[in-house]
Residue frames relative to the residue before (quaternion, step in Angstrom):
aa qw qx qy qz dx dy dz
M 1.0000 0.0000 0.0000 0.0000 0.00 0.00 0.00
K 0.4871 -0.6767 0.4690 0.2911 3.54 -0.87 0.95
E 0.5846 -0.6161 0.4134 0.3282 3.55 -1.06 0.85
L 0.6219 0.5530 -0.3480 0.4316 3.58 0.96 -0.80
F 0.6689 0.4875 -0.3053 0.4709 3.58 0.92 -0.89
K 0.6435 0.5204 -0.3263 0.4567 3.61 1.01 -0.74
R 0.6891 0.4897 -0.2861 0.4511 3.60 1.02 -0.75
S 0.5061 0.6946 -0.4143 0.2996 3.60 1.12 -0.53
P 0.6895 0.4536 -0.3195 0.4655 3.67 0.72 -0.87
A 0.6409 0.5270 -0.3319 0.4487 3.60 0.95 -0.82
N 0.6401 0.5500 -0.3214 0.4295 3.57 1.04 -0.75
I 0.7432 0.3453 -0.2261 0.5267 3.60 1.16 -0.42
G 0.6917 -0.5415 0.2559 0.4035 3.57 1.22 0.51
I 0.5126 0.6169 -0.4410 0.4027 3.60 1.20 0.22
K 0.2855 -0.8093 0.4951 0.1353 3.55 -0.52 1.19
D 0.6517 0.5068 -0.3084 0.4726 3.60 1.13 -0.61
I 0.2608 -0.8181 0.4970 0.1252 3.57 -0.11 1.31
S 0.5182 0.6356 -0.4257 0.3825 3.62 1.20 -0.28
V 0.4964 0.6423 -0.4160 0.4099 3.57 1.26 -0.33
A 0.6424 0.5303 -0.3211 0.4505 3.57 0.99 -0.85
R 0.6506 0.5125 -0.3224 0.4584 3.60 0.94 -0.83
R 0.6602 0.4970 -0.3117 0.4689 3.61 0.92 -0.87
A 0.6525 0.5053 -0.3148 0.4689 3.58 0.97 -0.83
F 0.6481 0.5192 -0.3117 0.4617 3.57 0.91 -0.94
D 0.6856 0.4926 -0.2851 0.4540 3.58 0.83 -1.00
S 0.6460 0.5419 -0.3279 0.4260 3.59 1.05 -0.68
I 0.7630 0.3308 -0.2076 0.5151 3.61 1.14 -0.44
D 0.5489 0.5587 -0.4080 0.4691 3.60 1.29 -0.03
L 0.1575 -0.8704 0.4608 0.0723 3.54 0.47 1.28
D 0.7445 0.3812 -0.2419 0.4918 3.59 0.98 -0.67
G 0.4458 -0.7490 0.4084 0.2710 3.58 1.32 0.11
D 0.4310 0.7266 -0.4466 0.2949 3.59 1.14 0.51
G 0.5362 -0.6503 0.3948 0.3657 3.59 1.25 0.05
K 0.6827 0.3933 -0.2700 0.5534 3.55 1.32 0.25
L 0.2912 -0.7291 0.5855 0.2020 3.56 -1.19 0.55
S 0.2192 -0.7646 0.5956 0.1120 3.51 -0.70 1.13
V 0.6569 -0.4715 0.3996 0.4318 3.54 -1.30 0.22
E 0.6554 0.5287 -0.3018 0.4470 3.58 1.05 -0.83
E 0.6705 0.4428 -0.2999 0.5142 3.61 1.19 -0.37
F 0.7180 0.4875 -0.2671 0.4188 3.56 0.81 -1.02
C 0.6871 0.5153 -0.3050 0.4114 3.61 0.77 -0.98
P 0.6788 0.4494 -0.3197 0.4848 3.66 0.82 -0.79
A 0.6152 0.5439 -0.3510 0.4499 3.60 1.07 -0.70
L 0.6485 0.5111 -0.3112 0.4706 3.57 0.96 -0.86
L 0.6557 0.5079 -0.3105 0.4644 3.58 0.89 -0.89
K 0.6757 0.4820 -0.2968 0.4723 3.59 0.88 -0.92
Y 0.5992 0.5535 -0.3521 0.4590 3.59 1.09 -0.69
I 0.7038 0.4830 -0.2611 0.4509 3.56 0.90 -0.96
I 0.8160 0.3183 -0.1491 0.4588 3.60 0.79 -0.96
S 0.5667 0.6322 -0.3896 0.3569 3.61 1.16 -0.36
E 0.2308 -0.7453 0.6085 0.1448 3.52 -1.15 0.71
D 0.5002 0.6537 -0.4096 0.3933 3.57 1.33 0.13
G 0.3106 -0.7878 0.5094 0.1530 3.57 -0.37 1.24
N 0.6801 0.4738 -0.2854 0.4811 3.59 1.24 -0.30
S 0.4113 0.7147 -0.4692 0.3160 3.58 1.27 0.04
P 0.5043 -0.6481 0.4631 0.3335 3.62 -0.95 0.75
Y 0.6106 0.5799 -0.3496 0.4105 3.57 1.17 -0.42
T 0.4979 0.6317 -0.4424 0.3966 3.59 1.23 -0.09
L 0.6212 0.5578 -0.3306 0.4401 3.59 1.25 -0.37
L 0.4166 0.7752 -0.4300 0.2016 3.55 1.24 -0.39
W 0.7986 0.1407 -0.0927 0.5779 3.61 0.96 -0.75
G 0.6877 -0.5049 0.2775 0.4417 3.53 1.08 0.73
P 0.6681 -0.5146 0.3583 0.4006 3.55 -1.29 0.14
L 0.5438 -0.5659 0.4867 0.3835 3.54 -1.25 0.37
I 0.0805 -0.7879 0.6091 0.0421 3.57 -0.99 0.81
E 0.3796 -0.7202 0.5340 0.2280 3.52 -1.14 0.57
């Protein structure tokens, strides 16, 4: 997993770094341990426009925190 992706949750105050692994795995569709543009861009778009709270793309930037 790329370091930048691992740091993303920490940068917004999420202390449980396992969130990054779950988010990464949810968009690494071919399971190769890498995120391609073809995997990341649709995931980002679906994250932004989806109203489905059960979508795996809701994990993209970690859970909502109060």
